[in-house]
N, C-alpha and C positions, 0 to 999 in steps of 0.2 A: 337802727332806728333813725339816726341822724341822717344817714344817706337817703332814706325814704323821704324825709322832710325836704331835703335839698331838691330831690327829683320833683316833688310836688310844686315847689316854688318855681322851678323852671317851666313846668307844664302850665302854671298859671300865667307866666309872662307870655308864653306862646299863644295862649288863648286870647289875652288882652290885645296882642298885636295882630290877631285875626289869622294866625297861621294855622291853628287847629280850631275846630268847632267845639261848642259846648258838649255835644254828645261824645266826641272823641276824648275830650278832657275827662269826662266822667268815667269812661271806660278805662283809661290809663290810670286814673286815680284808684279805681277799684282794684286793678291788678297790683299796683304798688302796695296798697294796704294789705292785700292777701299775702303777698310775698313777705312783708314785714312780720305778719302774724306767724307764718310758717317758720321763719328764722328764729323767732322767740321760743316757739314750742320746741324746736330742735335743740336749742341751747339749754333747755331745761332737762333733757334726757340724760341719764347717767352715761358716763364715758364707757363705751363697750370695750375699749382697748386697755382696760385696767390690767395692771400687771398680774399675770396668772399666779395662782396659789403656789407657794413654795413647795418643791418636791420633797418626798420623805427622806431621800438619801442625802439632801443638803442640810437636814436638821441634825442636831447633836446626837439624838438617840439612835437615828439611823446610821450615823458614822460610827458610833460606839459598837453597834451590833455588827457592822461589817469588819471592824477591827478584830472582833472576837472570832467571827466565822471565816473571814478571808482577809487577812490583814493587809496584803498588797493593795487591794482596792480601797480598804479603809484608810490606809496611810495617804493615798492619793487624794481622796475626798477631804480628809482632815486638813491637808495643806491648802486645798483649793477653796473650801467653803467656810471653814470655821474662823472665828476671830479669837481663838485661844491664844494665850501668851506663847511666844516662840519657845521659851524654855520648856513649856509643857509639851509642845509639838516635838521638839528635839529629844526630850526624855522618852516619849512614846516611841519615836522612830528608833532610838538607840536600843530600847528594850527588845524590840522585834529583831533588830540587827544582831543582837547578842544571841537570840534564840536560833537564828539561821546559822550563825557562825558555830555555835555549840553543836548543832545537828550535823554540820559538815565535818567538824573535827571529831565528834564521837564516832561517826561512821568510818572516818579514815583510820581512827585508832582502834576500832573494834577488832577483836581477835577472831580469826577464822576458826570455827568450831572443829573439834576433833572427836570422832565417834569411835568408841571401843566396845566390841561385843564380847560377852563372856562365853567361852567354849564354842565359838562360832567364827573362827578365823577363815574358814573356807566352806564351800558347799558341802552338805552332808545328807545322809539318809537316816530316817528315824521311823519308828512304828508308833501307832496311836493317832487319834484324831485331833489331839491338842498338843501345842508346844509352847513352853514359856520362854520368851525371848527376853534377855536382860543385857544390860550394858551400862556404859557411862558416856557422858558428853562433857567436854571442857571448852568453854566455861559453862558452869552450871546454869547460868542465866539464859542459855540457848533454848529455843523452842524445838521440840522433837516431834516428828511425824513418822508413823510406820504404815506403809501402804495407804497414805493419804489421811490417816486418822491421828489426831493429836494425842500425845502420850504425856502423862504427868512426870515431870523431872523433879527429883528431890533436891534438897539443899546441897548435897555432896555431888550432884550431877548424875546420880544413878537413876535408872528407869527399868520398868518391867512391863511386858505386854504379852497377853495370851493370844496365840494364833490358832484359828480353826483350820485344819489341814484337809485337803482333798487327796484322794489317792493319786499318786504320781507326783510330778514336779510342781512345787508351789513357789512362785516368784515373790521375794520379799524386798521392799525398798525402804531404807531408813534415811530420813532427811533431817538436817539440823540447820537452824537459822539463828545467827547472832548479829542483830542490828544490820541486816542486809548481807552479811557475809555468810555463805552457805557451804555445807558439806553433804556428801551423799555416799551411802553404801548400798550395794545390792548383793543379795545372797539367794541361792536356790536350796530349798528344803524338800527332799524327796520322801514322800511317805510310802512305806511298804506295809502291806497287810500282815497281821499276825496269822498264825496257823488257824486259829479259831475264826478269824474274819474271812480267811480264804475259803474255809469250809462253808461258812454261812453265805458267802457270796456265790459260791458254786451252786449251793442249794437254791438260792434265790433265782439265779440265772436259769437253772433247770426248770424251776416252777414257771417262770415267765415263758420259757421255750415251750413247755407243755401247754400252757394256756394259749399261746399263740397258735400252736399246732391244732389245738382243739377248736379254736375260733375259726381257723382256716378250713378245717374239716367240716365244721357246721355250715360255713358259708358255701363251700363246694357242694355239700349235701343238699342245702337249700336251693342252690342254683340248679343242681341236677334234677331235683324234684320239680322245680318250676319248668325246666326244659322238658321233662318227661310229661308233665301235665299239659304243656302246650302241644307237645307232639301227639299226645293221646286225643286232645281236643281236635287237632287237625285230622287225625286218623278217623275220629268219630264222624267228622263232617264229610269225610271222603266215602263213608258207608251210607246206606239208606238211612234217612233220619227225617224227623218232623217235629213240630212244636205244639203249643197249646191249641185247643180248638176241638171241634167235632169233625172227624174224618170218616169217609166211606172206605171200607176195606175193599181192595181190588181196584179202586179208582183213584183215591187220594193216596192211599198207603197200601203196601204189600203185606200179606200175612207173614208172620214169623215172630221170632223172639227179639224184644227190644229192651233196652235199659236206659235209665238216667244215670250218668256217670258221677253225679254229685247230688247231695240233698238239696231240697228247695222247700222252704217253709210254706205250709198250707197247700201242699200238692194233693189233688184229687184226680183219680183216673177210673175209667169204667169200660169194660167190653160190652158192646150193645148188640142185641138181636133185632133191633129196629129203632126208629127215630120218633116213636110216639111220645117219649118223655115220661112214661109211667114206669113203675117199678118192675113190671113184667118184662120190660125191654132191657133190663140190666142183667147180663149174664154173671158178671162178677165186678167188684169195685173195691177201692181202698183209699184211705186217707193216710198220708205220711209226710214227714219232713226229711226222711232219709233216702238214700239211693234205692231205686226200685227196679224190678225185672218183671216183665209181663210177656206172655205168649199170646199173640192174636191169631186165632184160628181162621182158616180160609172160609169157614161157615159163618163167621161173625159178619154182621152187617156194617158195624161202625165201631169207632173207638173215640172216647171223649177224654180230654186232658185239660186240667186247669191248674195253673201255678206250678207246673212240674218242670218247666224248662224244656230241654231238648231230649227227645227219645231217639236212640240210635241202635243200629244193629252191630256196632262195635262192642263186642262182649268181652273184651280183654280185661285183665285184672284192674280193679280199682282200689284194692287195699294195699297199704304200704308193707304189710307182713301177712303171710298166709297162715300164721299161727296166732294172730291177735287181731281182733276187729271189734267194732261197736255196733250201732244200730243200722238196719237196712236189710235188703234182700240180696243174698250173695250166692254165687255159683260155686258149687263144690268142685274142687279140682282146679278152678281158675282163681277165685278170690281167697279160698281157704282149703286146707288139706283135711282129709277125713281124720277123725280122732276124737278123744274125749276132751271137752272144754269146761272150764269153770268161769262163771260170771262174777263180777264184783258185787252185783246185787243192787237193786233199786226198787222203790215202790212202784207198782203198776207194771211190772215186767211181763212181757208176752214173748214166747219164742215157739218156733215150729220147724220141724224137719219136712222138706217138701220133695214130692216126686215129680213136680212140674211147676210151671209158672203161670198157669192159666187163672189162678185165683179161686178155683173150685174147691169145695170142701173135700172132694174125693182125692185131691192132690196133697192133702195134709197127711203125712205118715204118722206124726205124733206132735202134740203141742202142749203148752202149759202156761198158766198165769201164776205169778208169785211175787211176793214183796221182799224176798230175800235172795241170797246168792243161790245159784242153780248150777247143776252139773248135767251135761248132755253129751251123748256119744253120737257123732255124725258118721254115718256109714259111707263107704266109698261109692255105694250104689245110689246114694241120695243125689237128687239133682240140685237142690238148693237148701238154704237155711235162712229163716227170717227171724229178726230180733227187733224188739221195740221197747225202749225204756229199761233195758237190762244192764246198762253200763258196758264194761269191756269184758269180752270173752278171751280167755287165754288157754292155749293148749297145755294139757297136763302131761 
């Protein structure tokens, strides 16, 4: 502030001497007053360079904590930052020095442990799945581990541990530790099976071998069946064939006997004498979800198929056994052999012996409807056999 007044006085003298004008004097005066005001305001602000807050590790509680948790650092900080009496500092330092010296001396004077096993001086062979391992360790204060697991040591140094044994050689490792001094023993315990266990093992291995052989046989049979099915499908496609729709006989399809080689849900087919669409044009027809066989005559005008899949002139066997079969129309001698058969029985069963596959009533040799098990004799002279809802037929 005093400096500003001196400057104003000098400016006033310059103005009186005519060196500066009144206008210049006022401008300089305003600048000096503004500068003085800023300096006063600045001087009133708190000092930003205040000594930062004291760190926690410089305070007594922090130093005490470090003395407990990690005394080397705690000792350094105690001597550097505390104003404790020197006798106290030396006493604390001496205390920790004694601890270090005692630790070193104890480790140096510690006795190397000696492990002694009872009745196990060398590797041996036993029977049974359990073995009780016992022994002693000297000094008794030693820590003992067997195969990495801690074992309780009694006051006299004795210990016992139960081992679970696998068939064959079992590696056993015994370790003892006494204040850093260690000892180790290794043994091999070979477990042999008892006669009863050998018999049981042989039976189990036989069972597993039979199961494996059965599994492989089933896989091979399944694979063979899939290959046979694929081959049959390929052969079926190599023969004259057609699919769903209405076909003209002699133009779209040739007359002859055709079959579907697998069932198809909701299959409907009909031999036609014309394409008027009325009942009089239907020579014969059928609804089925099972494999079917039909003979289309040269005199037929057409054939209609819906939801039946592929019709083929491949009339080879479709059954997996010629003495057991289910629903469908089958060719005697190809799909099944002649003989007497019994059905498992089911409600709404219909079956018929056939002299042909035209679907006409005059081609039915004999038929029946039943809700129970049935017996039928299929003659070698029969052309076919039809079954619907009867279950499984088995040759007697």
